[in-house]
C-alpha positions as CSV (number, residue, x, y, z in Angstrom):
1,M,115.3,45.3,79.6
2,D,112.1,44.4,77.6
3,T,112.3,40.8,78.6
4,F,112.4,41.5,82.3
5,S,108.7,42.4,82.5
6,G,107.8,39.0,81.0
7,H,110.2,37.3,83.4
8,V,108.5,38.8,86.5
9,A,105.1,37.9,85.0
10,K,106.3,34.3,84.8
11,K,107.4,34.3,88.4
12,V,104.1,35.8,89.4
13,A,102.3,33.0,87.5
14,I,104.4,30.2,89.1
15,Y,104.1,31.6,92.6
16,T,100.3,32.1,92.2
17,E,99.9,28.5,91.2
18,A,102.2,27.3,94.0
19,L,100.4,29.2,96.7
20,A,97.0,28.1,95.5
21,A,98.1,24.4,95.5
22,A,99.4,24.8,99.1
23,K,96.3,26.8,100.2
24,I,98.5,29.7,101.3
25,D,97.5,33.4,100.8
26,S,100.9,35.1,100.3
27,V,104.6,34.7,100.4
28,I,107.6,36.5,101.9
29,I,110.9,35.8,100.2
30,Y,113.9,36.9,102.3
31,A,117.2,37.9,100.7
32,G,119.1,36.8,103.8
33,D,121.3,38.4,106.4
34,L,125.1,38.9,106.7
35,V,126.7,35.9,108.3
36,Y,129.6,36.1,110.7
37,P,132.2,33.6,111.8
38,F,132.1,32.5,115.5
39,N,133.2,35.3,117.8
40,D,134.2,37.5,114.9
41,D,132.9,40.8,113.6
42,L,134.1,40.4,110.0
43,D,131.3,39.0,107.9
44,Y,131.4,36.5,105.1
45,P,130.7,37.8,101.6
46,F,126.9,38.1,101.2
47,R,125.2,35.5,99.1
48,C,121.6,36.3,98.3
49,N,118.9,33.7,98.8
50,P,118.5,32.2,95.2
51,Y,114.7,32.2,95.7
52,F,114.9,36.0,96.0
53,A,117.6,36.4,93.4
54,E,115.6,34.6,90.7
55,W,113.0,37.4,90.8
56,L,115.2,40.4,90.2
57,P,118.8,41.5,90.0
58,V,118.8,43.5,93.3
59,Q,120.9,41.0,95.2
60,D,123.3,43.1,97.4
61,F,120.8,44.3,100.0
62,P,121.0,42.0,103.1
63,G,117.7,42.2,104.9
64,S,115.6,42.9,101.8
65,L,112.3,41.1,101.2
66,I,109.8,40.4,98.4
67,F,106.2,40.2,99.4
68,F,103.7,38.7,96.9
69,S,100.0,38.1,97.2
70,P,98.2,36.7,94.1
71,G,96.3,39.4,92.2
72,E,98.5,42.2,93.6
73,R,101.7,43.8,92.4
74,P,104.8,42.3,94.1
75,K,106.3,44.5,96.8
76,L,110.0,45.0,97.2
77,L,111.1,46.0,100.8
78,L,114.6,47.4,101.0
79,P,116.6,48.6,104.1
80,I,117.9,52.2,104.0
81,I,121.6,52.2,104.3
82,D,122.9,55.7,104.9
83,G,125.7,55.1,107.5
84,Y,129.4,55.8,107.0
85,W,130.8,52.4,107.9
86,D,129.8,50.6,104.8
87,S,129.4,51.5,101.1
88,P,125.7,51.5,100.1
89,P,124.5,49.0,97.5
90,A,123.9,50.1,93.9
91,S,120.6,51.9,93.3
92,V,117.6,49.9,92.0
93,P,117.4,50.3,88.2
94,D,114.3,52.0,86.8
95,W,113.4,49.0,84.7
96,V,113.4,46.8,87.9
97,A,111.5,49.4,90.0
98,A,108.8,49.5,87.3
99,E,107.7,45.9,88.1
100,F,107.6,46.2,91.9
101,E,106.0,48.4,94.6
102,L,109.1,49.7,96.4
103,T,109.1,50.3,100.2
104,W,112.1,51.4,102.1
105,Y,112.5,50.8,105.9
106,R,115.1,51.9,108.5
107,D,114.4,49.4,111.2
108,V,113.5,45.8,110.7
109,M,110.8,46.1,113.3
110,E,109.0,48.3,110.7
111,V,108.5,45.4,108.3
112,P,105.6,43.6,110.0
113,R,103.6,46.8,110.0
114,V,103.7,47.0,106.1
115,L,102.8,43.3,105.6
116,P,99.3,41.8,105.9
117,V,100.3,39.4,108.6
118,N,96.6,38.4,109.2
119,Q,96.9,36.2,106.1
120,K,98.3,32.7,105.9
121,V,101.8,33.6,104.8
122,A,104.7,31.4,103.6
123,W,108.3,32.5,104.4
124,I,110.9,31.4,101.9
125,G,114.6,31.7,102.8
126,P,116.9,31.6,105.8
127,D,115.3,32.2,109.1
128,S,115.5,35.7,110.5
129,M,114.6,35.5,114.2
130,S,113.9,39.2,114.4
131,L,111.3,38.9,111.7
132,T,109.9,35.4,111.9
133,S,109.2,35.9,115.6
134,K,106.9,38.8,114.7
135,I,105.2,37.2,111.6
136,A,103.2,34.1,111.9
137,A,104.6,32.6,108.7
138,I,105.0,29.0,107.6
139,T,108.7,28.6,107.0
140,N,109.8,27.1,103.7
141,P,106.6,24.9,103.1
142,P,107.7,21.9,101.1
143,A,104.7,22.1,98.8
144,V,105.6,25.7,97.7
145,I,109.4,25.0,97.5
146,N,108.8,21.8,95.4
147,F,106.6,23.6,92.9
148,I,109.1,26.4,92.5
149,D,112.1,24.1,92.2
150,Y,110.4,22.0,89.5
151,H,109.6,25.0,87.4
152,R,113.0,26.7,87.9
153,A,114.3,24.3,85.2
154,F,112.4,26.3,82.5
155,K,114.2,29.5,81.7
156,T,112.6,32.8,80.6
157,S,114.0,34.9,77.7
158,Y,115.4,37.2,80.4
159,E,117.2,34.4,82.1
160,V,118.7,33.2,78.8
161,E,120.0,36.7,78.1
162,C,121.7,36.7,81.5
163,L,123.3,33.3,80.8
164,E,124.5,34.5,77.5
165,A,126.1,37.6,79.1
166,A,127.7,35.4,81.8
167,T,129.2,33.2,79.1
168,A,130.6,36.1,77.2
169,L,132.3,37.3,80.4
170,A,133.7,33.9,81.2
171,F,135.2,33.6,77.7
172,R,137.5,36.5,78.4
173,G,138.6,34.8,81.6
174,H,139.2,31.4,79.9
175,E,141.2,33.0,77.2
176,A,143.5,34.8,79.7
177,A,143.8,31.7,81.8
178,E,144.9,29.6,78.9
179,Q,147.5,32.2,77.9
180,A,148.8,32.3,81.5
181,F,149.1,28.6,81.5
182,L,151.0,28.5,78.2
183,D,153.3,31.2,79.7
184,G,154.2,28.8,82.5
185,R,152.4,30.5,85.4
186,S,151.3,29.0,88.7
187,E,147.7,28.0,89.5
188,L,147.3,31.1,91.5
189,D,148.6,33.3,88.8
190,I,146.3,31.6,86.2
191,H,143.4,32.3,88.6
192,L,144.4,35.9,89.0
193,A,144.6,36.3,85.2
194,Y,141.1,35.0,84.9
195,L,139.8,37.5,87.5
196,S,141.7,40.4,85.8
197,A,140.3,39.6,82.3
198,T,136.7,39.3,83.5
199,K,137.1,42.3,85.9
200,I,135.3,40.4,88.7
201,A,136.4,39.8,92.3
202,D,136.8,36.4,93.9
203,D,133.5,36.8,95.9
204,E,131.6,37.7,92.7
205,L,132.3,34.3,91.1
206,P,129.4,31.9,91.0
207,Y,131.6,29.2,92.4
208,R,135.2,28.8,93.4
209,S,137.2,28.2,90.3
210,I,139.0,25.0,89.8
211,V,142.5,25.7,88.4
212,A,144.4,22.4,88.3
213,L,147.8,21.9,86.7
214,N,149.1,18.4,85.9
215,E,148.2,15.7,88.4
216,H,146.0,18.1,90.4
217,A,143.4,17.6,87.7
218,S,142.7,14.1,89.1
219,T,141.1,15.8,92.2
220,L,137.7,16.7,90.9
221,H,137.3,19.9,93.0
222,H,141.0,21.0,93.3
223,M,140.8,24.5,94.7
224,M,144.2,24.8,96.4
225,R,145.6,27.2,93.7
226,S,149.2,26.5,94.3
227,K,151.6,29.4,94.2
228,E,154.4,27.2,93.0
229,V,155.2,26.8,89.3
230,P,155.6,23.1,88.5
231,A,158.9,22.0,87.0
232,A,157.0,21.2,83.8
233,S,153.4,22.4,83.2
234,K,151.9,19.6,81.1
235,A,148.2,20.3,81.2
236,L,145.6,22.6,82.8
237,L,142.1,21.7,83.7
238,I,140.1,24.8,84.4
239,D,136.5,24.8,85.6
240,A,135.5,28.5,85.9
241,G,132.4,30.5,85.4
242,A,130.9,34.0,85.7
243,Q,127.6,35.4,86.5
244,A,125.3,38.2,85.1
245,K,122.5,39.5,87.3
246,G,123.0,36.5,89.5
247,Y,122.8,33.9,86.7
248,A,125.8,31.6,86.3
249,C,127.6,29.9,83.5
250,D,129.7,26.8,84.3
251,I,132.5,26.0,81.8
252,S,135.4,23.5,81.8
253,R,138.3,23.1,79.4
254,T,141.4,21.1,79.3
255,H,144.5,22.6,77.8
256,V,147.9,21.0,76.9
257,S,151.2,22.8,77.0
258,N,153.2,23.5,73.8
259,D,155.8,20.9,74.9
260,E,153.2,18.2,75.0
261,R,151.4,19.0,71.7
262,K,152.5,15.7,70.2
263,S,151.8,13.5,73.3
264,R,149.3,10.8,73.4
265,F,147.4,12.8,76.0
266,V,146.5,15.4,73.3
267,E,144.9,12.6,71.3
268,L,143.0,11.5,74.3
269,R,141.8,15.0,75.1
270,D,140.7,15.5,71.4
271,A,138.8,12.3,71.5
272,M,137.0,13.4,74.7
273,D,136.2,16.8,73.0
274,A,134.8,15.0,70.0
275,G,132.8,12.6,72.2
276,Q,131.4,15.5,74.2
277,K,130.1,17.1,71.0
278,K,128.4,13.9,70.0
279,L,126.7,13.8,73.4
280,V,125.4,17.3,72.9
281,A,124.2,16.3,69.4
282,A,122.1,13.6,71.1
283,V,120.3,16.2,73.3
284,G,116.7,17.0,72.5
285,P,113.1,17.1,74.0
286,G,112.0,13.7,75.4
287,V,115.6,12.5,76.0
288,C,116.1,11.3,79.6
289,F,119.3,12.8,81.0
290,G,120.0,9.5,82.8
291,E,120.2,7.8,79.4
292,L,122.5,10.5,78.1
293,H,124.7,9.8,81.1
294,E,124.8,6.1,80.3
295,R,125.7,7.0,76.7
296,A,128.6,9.0,78.1
297,H,129.9,5.9,79.9
298,Q,129.6,4.0,76.6
299,M,131.6,6.7,74.8
300,I,134.3,6.8,77.5
301,T,134.5,3.0,77.4
302,E,135.1,3.1,73.7
303,I,137.8,5.7,74.1
304,L,139.6,3.7,76.8
305,V,139.7,0.7,74.5
306,E,140.6,2.6,71.3
307,H,143.5,4.3,73.1
308,D,144.8,1.1,74.7
309,I,144.2,2.2,78.2
310,V,142.0,-0.8,78.7
311,R,142.9,-4.0,76.9
312,A,139.6,-5.7,76.1
313,S,137.0,-5.7,73.5
314,P,134.4,-2.9,73.7
315,E,131.8,-5.5,74.7
316,Q,134.0,-7.0,77.5
317,A,135.0,-3.6,78.7
318,W,131.4,-2.5,79.0
319,D,130.4,-5.7,80.8
320,M,133.3,-5.1,83.3
321,N,132.2,-1.5,83.9
322,V,135.7,-0.2,83.1
323,S,134.5,3.4,82.7
324,A,133.5,3.7,86.4
325,P,137.0,4.5,87.9
326,F,137.8,6.9,85.1
327,F,134.5,8.8,85.1
328,P,133.1,9.0,88.7
329,H,130.9,12.0,88.5
330,G,127.6,12.8,86.8
331,L,127.3,14.0,83.2
332,G,125.7,17.3,84.2
333,H,123.2,19.3,86.1
334,L,120.6,22.1,85.8
335,L,122.0,25.6,85.6
336,G,120.7,29.0,86.3
337,I,120.4,31.2,89.3
338,Q,122.3,28.5,91.1
339,V,125.3,26.7,89.6
340,H,123.7,23.4,90.5
341,D,120.1,24.6,90.0
342,R,117.4,23.0,92.1
343,G,114.9,20.4,90.7
344,G,117.3,18.0,88.9
345,Y,115.6,15.0,90.4
346,M,112.0,16.3,90.2
347,V,109.6,14.6,87.7
348,A,106.5,16.5,88.9
349,S,105.7,19.8,90.6
350,D,104.3,18.0,93.6
351,G,107.8,17.0,94.7
352,T,107.9,13.5,93.1
353,T,111.5,12.6,92.3
354,A,113.4,10.1,90.3
355,S,116.5,9.0,92.2
356,P,119.8,8.4,90.3
357,P,120.3,4.7,89.4
358,A,122.4,2.6,91.8
359,A,125.1,2.3,89.2
360,Y,125.5,6.1,88.9
361,P,124.9,7.6,92.4
362,A,126.7,10.9,91.6
363,L,124.2,11.8,88.8
364,R,122.6,15.1,89.7
365,F,120.0,15.2,86.9
366,T,117.4,12.5,86.2
367,R,114.6,14.4,84.4
368,E,113.4,14.1,80.9
369,L,114.7,17.0,78.8
370,E,112.2,19.6,77.8
371,Q,112.1,23.0,75.9
372,D,113.5,26.0,77.8
373,M,115.8,23.8,80.1
374,V,119.4,24.9,80.5
375,F,121.9,22.3,81.8
376,T,125.5,21.3,81.5
377,V,127.1,18.4,79.6
378,E,130.5,17.6,81.1
379,P,132.0,14.2,80.5
380,G,135.4,13.5,82.2
381,L,138.2,11.1,82.1
382,Y,140.6,11.0,85.0
383,F,143.6,9.1,86.4
384,I,142.6,8.8,90.1
385,D,144.9,6.5,92.0
386,S,142.4,5.4,94.7
387,L,139.7,4.5,92.1
388,L,142.1,2.7,89.8
389,E,143.7,0.7,92.6
390,S,140.3,-0.5,93.8
391,F,139.1,-1.5,90.3
392,P,138.4,-5.3,90.5
393,H,139.6,-6.2,87.0
394,Q,143.2,-5.1,87.2
395,S,144.3,-7.3,84.4
396,L,142.4,-5.2,81.9
397,L,144.3,-2.0,82.7
398,N,147.3,-1.0,80.7
399,K,149.3,0.2,83.7
400,S,152.3,1.4,81.8
401,L,150.2,3.7,79.7
402,I,148.2,4.8,82.7
403,D,151.5,5.7,84.4
404,E,152.3,7.8,81.3
405,F,148.9,9.7,81.6
406,R,149.0,10.1,85.4
407,P,151.1,13.3,85.4
408,F,148.4,15.0,83.2
409,G,145.7,14.3,85.9
410,G,142.6,14.2,83.8
411,I,140.2,15.8,81.3
412,R,136.9,17.5,81.6
413,I,135.0,19.3,78.8
414,E,131.9,21.2,79.9
415,D,129.4,23.2,77.9
416,N,126.1,24.8,78.8
417,I,123.1,23.7,76.7
418,L,119.7,25.3,76.1
419,I,116.8,23.6,74.4
420,S,115.0,26.4,72.7
421,D,111.9,26.6,70.5
422,A,114.2,26.7,67.5
423,G,116.3,23.6,68.6
424,V,119.3,22.9,70.8
425,R,121.8,25.7,71.4
426,N,125.2,25.2,72.8
427,L,125.6,28.5,74.7
428,T,129.2,27.8,75.4
429,R,130.4,26.9,71.9
430,E,128.5,29.8,70.4
431,V,131.1,32.0,72.1
432,F,134.1,29.7,72.6
433,G,134.0,28.1,69.2
């Protein structure tokens, strides 16, 4: 992993500057503890603190810590797990260990003795009463968090490689899911086909997959995964990703059954696919993502008019805001160690933010696009009863055609985009075609 050394060096530089700006000497980044339900001894699947995970791919050691003091080699503190109740985590790869000073401990009370607690220390991550009570640390100082969140938008070469690997993994799952859909399987069976093809477990997914047949696609986060096979499977909206070394891809596709290949919904889906590609073509350094989101609404307005879903001129349709009930979510978000990566509203490393405009409150990303950013572009068009019924200009809606489209639920096309030094890369289409 030749790029990993450069990645760690970048994290060192970011944290050095963040600590200096906050006048803090050093930082402890905590991976987190196992979490248990109330009055239960069966823990939830462990999710590593992303501020820890963005440093290194050693993310299955609850209780581990990174200690960093500027000018010194970062330290990695790991608990020794040698009992017989639980399987031990994987060993630390040599190429990771080469970048850190490794320290192993048996009891958490040993940790304060190996840390220079006489310094002014920041603690980043979930609170750990057994440790924070022993270490006089400043918990999650906003000045440090804001600086890190702002710079997380810019990916290192190592991070891009991880995103590429995650995309290649997800491709196998999406192929298998599409075939299971065409074979007439249930949502649960389609989900299981995805897991089987990628050879990953449910708790290893970066987010809960959305597998929505027919009208279920009108629920933006449909995660019920019905076990029943519909009388007729018309369409599948699948929003599913994978992760590599903790880095996530986030990909959505809308498929139509063989029986509906000549339906008007196919034409609508293809128009959205073509429109999504045009939006990606408009990406570049200096473009404000909020303006790209507005362009998406303009594109969807034109599609609604062209396909006779809305009966008005394009200008009248735009003035009446007809796209709003059909496209209620934001166009995209930052992507990386978190599916919805932090810093989407930040316009400066001091924590200054740009809120989404009042017209588009669901927008997660308001920054100007810059080189090395990775983000999603995911326009959607849905037939959501509650939103359509509350639309104030009912006379503009072609309700008979909308009734024809309702059983299909909706459309979402989502790709992951990188602005590199060589131009704009669509990481998803490079693999999916």
